[in-house]
N, C-alpha and C positions, 0 to 999 in steps of 0.2 A: 416353574416360572422362567420365561425366556431371559437369558443373559444379554443385557443391552450394552453395547459398546458405546462409551462416552465419546462424543465427537470432540475434536480438537478445536478450541476457540481460535487457534492461530490459523486454521484453514479459512481462507478469505470468505468463502461463501457462508460459513458458520459465523464468522466475525460480523459479516454484514447483517445476518439474520438476528444477531444478538444486539448490535449497537445501531443498526441503520433503519430498522422497521418502525413504522408508526405503531404506538402502543408500548414501545420500550423506552420512552423518553426518560423515565426516572433512572434506568440503568445507564443510558448514555450521559445524562446530566451528571450523575455521580462520578463516572469515569473521567469526563472532561473537566469537572471542577478540580479533580485531583491532579490532572496533568497541568492545567492552566493556573492552578493555585489561587483560585478566586471563586466567588459565588456566582452562579448563573441563575437568573430569575426565570427565564423562559427558554424553551428549545423547540424547534420545529424540524421534524424529520420527513416532512411530506414530499420532499424532492427526490427521495430515494426510491428506485423501483423495487418491487418485491420479486427478486430473481427466481424464487421457487415457482412463480406463476409464469413469468416471461420466458424463461429459458428452459423450463421443464427438465428433460433428461439431457440437454446439451451440456457440454463441458465448460463453455467459455462465456464470459460476460465482463462488463465493466463493474468492478467490485469496490470502488472507493465509496466513502460515505460523505454526504453533504448535510451539515446541520446549521440552521439559522439560530443564532444566539441573541437573546435579549432584543430582538427586532432591529439591531443595528450592526451585527457582525455575521460573517459567513465563515464557516469552518469546514475544511476538507480533511478527512481522516484516511490516510493511505497505508495499507499494510503490504509490505513487500517480503515475500518468502524466498524468492530466488535472487541471489547476489548477481546483479548485472552491472555492466560498465556505466560510468557517468551518473551514478545515483544522485549526486549533489546537483548536477546540471538539470537532471530530470525534475527534481523537486522544486527547483527555482522556476522551471517552466510551468509546473502545475500551479504554483502560487501566482505567477503572472497571468495565467489564463483565468484563474479564479477571480483575480482582482479586475482585470480588464473587461471581462464579459458582463460586468454589472451594468454597464451603460452602452448605449448605442451612439453612433456618430451624430454629433451635434448636441448631445445632452451635456448638462453642466457637470464638471468634474466633482463638484461639491457633494453630489449624491453618492459618490463612491464610499463604500463601507469598509470597515476593517476586514482584512482577509487573513485567516489563520490556516496554515497547513500543518497537520500533525503526521509525521512519518514514523511508522513503527517497522523496524526491520528484524528479521530472524537471522541476521548476520552482522558482523562488525564492519563498520565503514572505515576504510583504510586511512582516510584523511583525519579521522576523529579519534585516533588511537589514544591520545593523551587525556581525553575527556571521559566523564562518568557516563552511566547509561542514559541519562536524560540531559540534553542540552537545548538551549533556547537561543534563537538567532533573530537579530533585528539590525536595521541600518543605523550605524553610529558614526560620529565624527572620529577620524583617526589621526589627522595631521597634528592637532594641538594637544592630543592626549587628554581631552576633557570628557570623553565618553558620553557626549550629548546625543540622545536618540533623535534622528532626523524626523521620524514619523512613528506614530503608534499604529498605523494602518497595516504594517507588515509584521507578521510573527510566524516563525517556523520553529516547531518543536520536533526534535528528533529523539526517538527512543530506540536503543539497540538492545534487544532482548538477551543476547549471549553475555552481556556485561553484568547481568544480575546474578550470575552464578557465584556462589560463595557469600551472598548477602542475605541468606535465609533468616538470620537472627536479627538483622537490622530492623528497627522500628520506623517504617515509612509507609504512609497510606498508598502511595503510588506503587510501591513494591507489592502490596497486597493484590492489586489488580493485575500486575505483570505476572505474578506467580499463578494467578487464576488462568491467564493466557497460556502459561507453560504447562501447568498441571492443576486443573480445576478440582481434583480430588486429593490434593496434598493436605498434609496436616495443618499447614499454615492457613490455607484458604478455609478449611473446615472450622478452625478456631476463630478467624477474623469475621466469618459470617455472623457470629453471635453479636457483634457490635456494629456491623456495617450492613444496613438494610438493603442498600443498592447492590452490594456484592452478593448478598443472600438471594436477591431477586434474579441476578444474573445466573447464578448456579441453578436455580429452579428452572429458569428459561432454557438453559443448556440441557438440563435433564429432559425437558419436554421435547426439545428438538431431537435429542438422541433417541427418543422412543418413537419418533416419526419415521416409518420405513422409507417414505419418499425422500425425506431429508437425508437419510443414511445413503440412499442410492445416489443422490446428487453429490453428496460429499465424496463418495468413492470415485465418481466420475471426475470431479474437480481435482482430487488428489492425483489421479492418473494424469490429468492434463498438466498439472504442475510438474510432475516427474518427467513427462515428455518434454516440456519446455526446458527444464534443467538439463536434460540429456542433449537437446539440440544446442543449447548454449555451450555446454562443456565440449561437445563435438566441434563446435565452431572454434573454440579456443585451441583444441588439439590440432585441427587442420591449419589454423592460423599460425601456430608456433612452427609446425613442420614447414609451411611455405616460407615463413620468415627466416628460418635458419638456412634454408636452401638459397634464398635470395641473398642473404648476408654472405654465405660461403662463396657464392659466385663473385661477389665483390672482393672477397679475400681480406676482409677487414673486421676486426672485433666490433668496431662501431657500426659497420655495415650489418653485421649479424643482429645486433641489438635493435637497430632501426627496422630491419627486415622483420624481426619477431613482432615488434609493435604494430607495423602495418599489416602483417599477416594475421595477427589476432583480430584486429579491427575488421579486416575483410572476411575472415572466417565467421566472426560473430554476425556480421551483416548478412552473409549468405544463409546462415542458419535461421536468423530472425526473419528473413524474407519468406522462407519456406513456411515458417510457423504462421506468419500473417496471412498467407494465402489459404492455409488450412482453416484458420479462424473465419476468414471471409466466406469460404465455401459453406461452413456450418451455419453462419448467420444468413446466408442467402437461402438456405433450405428452410429457415424459419420465416422467410418472407420479410426480412428486415430491409428497410430502404437503403439505397447505396450511400447516401449522405451520412447516415448513422454508422454504417460499416466502415466508411472512410475515416470517420472520426475515431472509431474504436481501434482500428488496426494501423492507421497511418498510411494505408495504401491510397493511391489517387483513384478517382472515379473511373478514369480510363483503364487502370489496371484491373479494377473490379469488373468492368465491361468485358475485358479479355477472358476473365474467369467464367463469365456467363456464356461466352461464345465457345 
């Protein structure tokens, strides 16, 4: 019998296939109920593309998950593997886009529904060092110290996977799911499957995905793309630091060196990121994807995409 390699649920294309595809509603519902700490009556995953059909053997795609909850809430699940700069600003942007795109110009603001963003990272976030692995954020009154929530229509949940290390013995339902993401064949997951039907179904679904040769190929391509992305980012940092130190030394000041490093890092990352965006755009053009969609996915302008075509 052929030895099958179990796919990693942390790999975003696998994560999307587990939690974002129609037919997997009970898995996603169980996962989200544990994160949000409340019951969900209904869930709709129909807005998510099936990437295995759309992107075939290509490496890249938009891999966040959209879920409509109880007919009056919209939830975006974002999995970030590579530690990039400004993750907090990015997640606020994701939330604002999720909230504002619900209505068109001239429509009544009353129809705006609650927007929830769940960010799962495979790295620790520098600004959240003092917090545990799961934090929840809302807009609250700060001046008078009464901690009154301004609105229930904003919620951001952040989960940092590296922070669960050493918590293997803690009894927490969310930890059961997070250890599934880290190691689906762990003793803890095997044990918890006996009492959690949704987790059991997730493990079974993962086994089925792992036995699919096409999915294995897509996962390998995606893993390579992520490694390439990480290498580009790290190279950008390296180039940026070198340029920053040089710039600072030319000024002959310690403060100048520090500022030079900061500006150099930013420039280096931007240069690496731009090259990556162009490569993504080229692959999407090969798939005959329209320029508007490519611009949205990559952040390039349509004029920049036109230059690639020419």
